[in-house]
C-alpha positions as CSV (number, residue, x, y, z in Angstrom):
1,M,0.1,0.1,-0.1
2,K,1.5,3.5,-1.0
3,R,0.5,7.4,-0.3
4,R,0.3,9.5,-2.8
5,K,1.4,13.1,-2.9
6,D,-2.9,14.0,-3.1
7,G,-2.8,12.1,0.0
8,R,-4.6,9.1,-0.3
9,L,-3.5,5.5,-0.4
10,V,-3.1,3.1,-2.9
11,K,-3.6,-0.6,-3.3
12,R,-4.1,-3.2,-6.3
13,I,-5.5,-5.7,-6.5
14,K,-6.2,-8.9,-9.0
15,L,-10.3,-8.9,-10.0
16,A,-11.8,-12.1,-11.0
17,N,-11.0,-11.6,-14.1
18,G,-7.6,-11.1,-14.0
19,K,-7.1,-7.9,-14.7
20,P,-5.2,-5.6,-11.9
21,K,-7.2,-2.7,-10.6
22,D,-5.9,-0.1,-8.0
23,V,-8.2,1.0,-5.0
24,Y,-8.0,4.2,-3.9
25,G,-8.9,6.3,0.0
26,Y,-7.4,7.9,3.1
27,T,-7.3,5.0,5.3
28,E,-6.5,1.4,5.3
29,E,-10.0,1.7,6.7
30,E,-11.6,3.2,3.7
31,I,-9.8,1.1,1.0
32,Q,-10.8,-2.7,3.2
33,E,-14.2,-1.8,3.0
34,Q,-14.3,-0.9,-0.8
35,I,-12.5,-4.4,-1.4
36,T,-14.7,-6.3,0.2
37,Q,-17.7,-4.4,-2.0
38,I,-15.9,-5.8,-4.8
39,R,-15.1,-9.5,-3.9
40,I,-18.6,-8.9,-2.8
41,D,-19.9,-7.7,-7.0
42,E,-18.0,-9.8,-8.1
43,R,-19.4,-12.8,-6.4
44,N,-23.1,-10.9,-7.6
45,G,-21.8,-11.1,-10.7
46,L,-21.0,-7.3,-11.5
47,V,-18.1,-6.6,-14.0
48,I,-15.9,-4.9,-12.0
49,G,-14.1,-1.2,-13.6
50,D,-17.0,-1.6,-16.4
51,N,-17.0,1.5,-17.5
52,T,-20.4,1.2,-20.4
53,Q,-22.0,5.0,-21.0
54,T,-25.5,5.6,-20.7
55,E,-26.0,6.3,-24.3
56,E,-24.2,3.2,-25.3
57,W,-26.2,0.5,-23.9
58,A,-29.4,2.4,-23.9
59,V,-28.5,1.7,-27.6
60,L,-27.9,-1.7,-27.8
61,W,-30.7,-2.2,-25.2
62,F,-33.2,-0.5,-27.9
63,K,-32.0,-2.4,-30.7
64,T,-31.7,-5.6,-28.8
65,T,-35.3,-6.1,-27.2
66,K,-37.5,-3.3,-28.7
67,E,-36.2,-2.6,-32.6
68,G,-39.0,-4.0,-35.4
69,K,-40.3,-6.4,-31.6
70,V,-43.0,-3.5,-30.7
71,S,-45.4,-1.8,-32.6
72,H,-44.2,1.4,-34.7
73,S,-46.0,3.6,-32.3
74,T,-44.5,1.9,-28.9
75,E,-41.4,2.0,-31.3
76,N,-41.4,5.6,-31.8
77,G,-42.4,6.3,-28.0
78,Y,-39.0,5.1,-26.7
79,K,-37.2,6.8,-29.7
80,N,-38.5,9.5,-28.2
81,A,-37.9,9.1,-24.2
82,I,-33.6,7.9,-25.5
83,N,-33.3,10.6,-27.8
84,N,-34.9,13.6,-26.4
85,H,-34.6,13.2,-23.4
86,I,-32.4,10.4,-21.8
87,I,-29.3,11.1,-23.7
88,P,-29.0,14.2,-23.5
89,Y,-29.3,14.1,-19.6
90,F,-27.5,10.9,-19.0
91,G,-25.3,9.9,-22.8
92,K,-22.0,10.1,-21.5
93,M,-22.9,9.1,-17.6
94,Y,-21.0,5.3,-16.9
95,L,-24.0,3.4,-15.6
96,K,-22.4,2.8,-12.8
97,D,-21.9,6.2,-11.7
98,I,-25.7,7.4,-11.5
99,K,-27.4,7.4,-8.4
100,P,-31.5,7.8,-7.3
101,I,-30.7,11.1,-6.5
102,Q,-30.1,11.8,-10.2
103,V,-33.0,10.0,-12.0
104,Q,-35.0,11.9,-9.4
105,H,-33.5,15.2,-10.7
106,F,-33.9,13.9,-13.9
107,I,-37.7,13.6,-14.0
108,N,-38.5,16.9,-11.9
109,S,-36.7,19.0,-14.2
110,K,-39.7,17.8,-16.6
111,K,-42.2,18.6,-14.0
112,D,-43.7,20.9,-16.8
113,K,-44.0,18.6,-19.0
114,S,-47.1,16.0,-19.3
115,N,-48.0,12.5,-16.9
116,S,-47.8,10.3,-19.8
117,L,-44.5,11.5,-21.0
118,H,-42.8,11.5,-17.6
119,H,-44.1,8.1,-17.3
120,D,-42.8,6.6,-20.9
121,I,-39.8,8.9,-19.5
122,L,-39.3,6.9,-17.0
123,N,-40.2,3.5,-17.9
124,T,-38.3,3.2,-20.8
125,L,-35.1,4.3,-18.1
126,S,-36.5,1.8,-16.0
127,Q,-36.3,-1.0,-18.5
128,I,-32.6,-0.1,-19.6
129,F,-31.2,0.1,-16.1
130,D,-33.7,-2.9,-15.6
131,S,-31.0,-5.1,-19.1
132,A,-28.4,-3.3,-16.9
133,V,-28.9,-5.3,-13.6
134,Q,-29.8,-8.4,-15.7
135,N,-26.3,-8.2,-17.4
136,G,-24.1,-7.4,-14.7
137,L,-23.4,-4.0,-15.6
138,I,-24.6,-2.1,-12.1
139,P,-25.7,-3.8,-8.6
140,K,-29.3,-2.5,-9.0
141,N,-31.6,-0.3,-10.2
142,P,-31.6,3.8,-10.0
143,A,-34.7,4.1,-11.3
144,A,-36.7,2.3,-9.2
145,G,-39.2,3.9,-6.9
146,I,-38.5,7.2,-9.0
147,K,-41.9,9.7,-8.6
148,E,-43.5,11.2,-11.4
149,C,-44.4,14.4,-10.8
150,G,-45.3,16.1,-14.8
151,I,-48.8,17.8,-15.8
152,K,-52.3,15.7,-16.0
153,T,-53.8,16.4,-19.1
154,K,-56.4,18.7,-19.7
155,E,-59.7,17.3,-20.6
156,K,-60.9,17.3,-24.2
157,I,-64.0,18.2,-25.2
158,P,-65.1,16.6,-28.4
159,L,-66.3,18.5,-31.5
160,S,-69.7,18.8,-31.5
161,K,-72.1,17.3,-35.0
162,E,-71.9,21.2,-35.6
163,Q,-68.7,21.9,-35.7
164,Q,-67.6,18.0,-37.1
165,T,-69.6,19.4,-40.4
166,I,-68.2,22.7,-40.8
167,L,-64.6,20.5,-40.1
168,L,-65.3,18.6,-43.0
169,N,-67.1,20.5,-45.3
170,A,-63.6,23.1,-44.9
171,V,-61.3,20.0,-45.8
172,K,-64.0,18.1,-48.5
173,G,-61.4,17.6,-52.1
174,E,-58.2,18.6,-50.5
175,R,-55.2,16.4,-49.7
176,V,-55.6,16.9,-45.5
177,E,-59.3,15.4,-46.1
178,L,-57.9,11.6,-45.7
179,F,-56.2,12.6,-42.5
180,V,-58.9,14.3,-41.2
181,N,-61.7,11.9,-41.3
182,L,-59.1,9.3,-40.1
183,A,-59.1,10.5,-37.2
184,L,-62.5,11.9,-36.6
185,Y,-64.1,8.9,-37.4
186,C,-61.5,6.2,-36.3
187,G,-60.7,8.4,-32.9
188,L,-56.8,8.5,-34.4
189,R,-54.1,10.1,-32.9
190,R,-51.6,12.7,-34.8
191,G,-48.9,9.6,-34.4
192,E,-51.1,6.8,-34.8
193,I,-52.9,7.7,-38.4
194,L,-48.8,9.3,-39.5
195,A,-48.0,5.5,-38.4
196,L,-50.1,4.0,-40.8
197,E,-49.1,1.6,-43.7
198,W,-51.9,1.1,-47.1
199,S,-51.1,-2.3,-46.2
């Protein structure tokens, strides 16, 4: 065990995979606690010293478990959560470094967004972390138990018969007529209509 210029002690140990690892601490007790935790993590199948970034794992998780395996609208929901919310915030962070308090702070930063978006983001993030736990990259899911705090969606008032007639007359013969009819008579949302294929 050696003492560095910054005052910390350092001890080199050998991991179960044969690779060396330096353990740092200000006291021998602190170093021993870390070594004990490393041995526990190894027995639990964790990849010690893994530096997988959240962005890297999120993309791999999506391509492996969701892409082409869920409906088009569900796939788009995952893409939106990952590309527009999770990666911009957590992308370059190592999975092993993310704590529950950071996840809650991230969710709180979206408080002006809808409840449904909160649910989609948190659900996606939790699945990503769960897969990291299953693959031995982290010991537990830091998104477990995190509370959503989005805005409740306002109740939408449907068009009256008179308003429907005015709308249909306005779009008759226009390129958007089919789109409006699908929305009006099938109750489809914009994203659902855009995802439809001729088949």
